[in-house]
Phi, psi and omega in degrees: 000318181296325179292323178295318178297319180297320180294318179295316183294331179294329177282323181288320183234097178301326180297319178295321179296318179297319180296324182292335180257012175302131176285127181233151177266127180244347181194157177201159177195158175211160172281162166296156179267124181264149178286166180296117184075016185264218191297331183259007187292341179278353181259136177286161180302322181297322180290322177295317179297318180297320180296317179295320180296314180301317182294320180295318178294321179296317179297329180273351183070031183252147172275150180304331182294341181284343184283128182266338178196152178236129177235118183234138176267143175200139181259313185262086184265350182300133178083358182271354182086178181297135172044066180301330178297322178288325176301315180297318181296315181292322176297331180278357179096004177294136182300154178299335184278357181273124179296144179226142183222138175257146185225138175234111190217158182256255192271145186200149175231139180219144175236123179247140177261116183287160182296339179284354170110355180234150184272159173239138177263129182237123177234123186216156168264095190203129171294325180298327179288327175293326175300319179294321180297316180296316181297319180298320179294322179296318180291318181296329179280348181090002181289324180229157177244328181226119181225138173260127177237160179174196179203157182209150178198135170237090181292335178295333183258009176294128187275168167265155180214151173259100191292336183253007187292329186297318184236339191260338185269080180272339181198141176093191185277156176233162182260139175263135182251130176283109184291338175296315179287317185294314186268337187244336190235011183235135175292113185292344185268322182246001177056043175240151182288152178302329179296325176292325175298321178294322177298317180293326177294316179299321179293318182294323184258012177055046179270122183276165176299321180297319180296318180294317180292322178297318179294319179299319179297319177299315181299318181294316180299314181294322180293323178294320177296321182290337179300326180265002182238254188294331181291335178297330182288328189263334185282129175262106181307144184231139179270133180235126179271132178276182183296327182263017178086359179289133182262128177243134178264120178259119183230008178223156175292131186288319193297323186298333181273356185251354185263138176254116179296321182295336183269001183299319184288345182269352183285145179277152175302139186269338188236337175231097183305328181248112176084005180284156180239347181269121182239176176296334182283327179256021172242159177283134181281156174295141184200173180237146177171174179206158179212159180211147178227140175259119178254142176222164166285151181302319181297319181292320178297319179292323179295321181276349182073027181269128179301138179266123181269325181195162174237148179277109187268326183199148180216156177199147170259156174209152179220147176226188172295149184307321182289340182256029179302336184295335183253005177297328180304324181297318178294315180298321181297316180297320179296317181293320181295320182294342177278347180279153172295146184312317181299327184284337184296326182275356184267354183293116185250346183222134181236148173233120172250139176290124183269060173304320173215152176301328180298329180298312183294313183295322179295317180287332172299320179292316181294332181254025180301134184092343177252318183246131172267124182304333179288343181263007183262130174049058186287354173242027182081173183215201187295332177301324181268324189264328188116163187221075171296116196308317187271356189243026179290358173300342177303335181296333184302304184253324188286345174234054182305342170098003180238126175267165183285000180255357185252153174236132181247127179277125180233105182060240180258015181241155172245127183245129175224174178232132181243134177285151187308318184290343178264357185293323181299318179299320178297316182295324179294321181286345180230053189303326183292346178299324186238001183301316181277340185276320177217074186301324182295319181292328183273345187303312181297319182292318183289342175279003178093004180254095182288150177302141183253339183234170177297327178296321177295320178299318181297322179299329180280319189275320186302319178302326179291319179294315182299323181275002175080022182268353172194163181250150177288151175062213191294347181262003182294133178231117176255137181298148191275154167253186181278344188237158177293174182303142181097349180282151176260013179300135186255350180290145187230165174244164179294142178297140184299137178291334186284348181280112182261183180286138183276140179298151184307322183290348180254002179278127182153161182259125180245101183297340180262354181284165178252137182239124178280132179233132182242143174232129174289151177299147182296139179266004186303311182297325178294318179295318180297315180298319179297318180296321179296317180297314180297317179297318180297320179297317180294320180294326179298333181289346180284340181286136184289351184289340183275139176296155182300322183293329177292317180298314181297319180297316180296316180297314180298315180295321180294316179297317180297316180295315180297318178298316180299314181294323179296317178299316179298320180296318179296316179299318180298317181293324181284314188276326189246000000 
């Protein structure tokens, strides 16, 4: 019956129909990023892709049979066999009847609106992001409801080839070509390395060696901090068998632990021995990895009871001359931003630029001056620090959402922060009235001054709220806001958000390592004070004899009526909310 009503309402209200087919992100996962020839080098790209897909489906609580299509990006497909994207899907348990498509794409811009209410700008050089764009369009058109998108790359396993051996080497020696460099890192039109393109960009925008190294150092510092924070949530640990059968579990990005910030200034230029500014330290290192995202239509996510993490708000492609690929993100970003409604354009608080080279980010910061604040770019580090598996930069969409659990971002009149699960109890204790009426039994022990001592005690407090739909587990958790940030003893409250629905059974539970989004509306204190000053000033003006009696009486009557009305509203607010 509900489906029939939905079909009828879609004809009556086109806007409602469009909202029901909005593409939304419900889950994501990625492998740790391995260094070139490092911990993941024994795994093929297909195996890395399959691992990411399995983890993303597990996080969403979905069976492989629910997936209607798989779209995976990959750049270096040589030596991977027929249809490596399909190999990855089948290895992940996706049925044989599910269509699979591989994509090889360059520059793209996407803007996703997170469930917390503010958008993130993502600009990447990624086949995986084009896969997301295609999937989002399919969902918006109603062709698909559940699609897995992602990207995979094993640069360590890119083969060498003798390009002329088939017909040309009849006698004598032949040359071996590194297909990683030939297919992935060289401008096919001018036969120059991507690093030389970065040098030309640095020269064009007057970027000094010091500026590039300073940015690289920032990226490394932020990425190291994120390894113990937000990255723990997204990385799906992977088992790797050694030559003697020994199994090693890889659960962290390799590159961040191997780079010395102090040594950046001592590195030699990699592409221009004389006068060059691009080095191995301010460039993204070769690496291996894979990532996956589960996309659904909004209506399908609500039907399944799967928490919505973000919605795809705007997308755009852009192209430049091949040598100027480094500045294409700025064009793509402007196109994507212009597709947003005007109010949303000013709300973008976090940006992600693909750090193929530090010069790429700094150049696009200049081109987007006045639109992008450099402090809001890649706030958890980027490819310079983590590595850049060419086809899997789609991981930037969700895995680097850009907010750490220690930061608070002001969005309009709200403050948004993220609290880790184990810190959630302290927040609830400091804001006891938030849940006192909602789950009194759970709060009774806490309000008596006996704080929970174990994770089990924390769970007793948090689970009733999740079960009743007052917040979501992990990154989609939403607790209704107070007027003050976490740690405040302020007792005034706001109404619980209507958009927070009941959580599906597979997502009910307390995750001490999960992240919970908490929002606070801006304080109304100054507004109340200003209103009181205005009312008082009006009353004082009536004391002057210059005003006629009828004006004084009218002002007094209106003031009394207004004050009575506001008092009644205040009492209702205190009782109900």
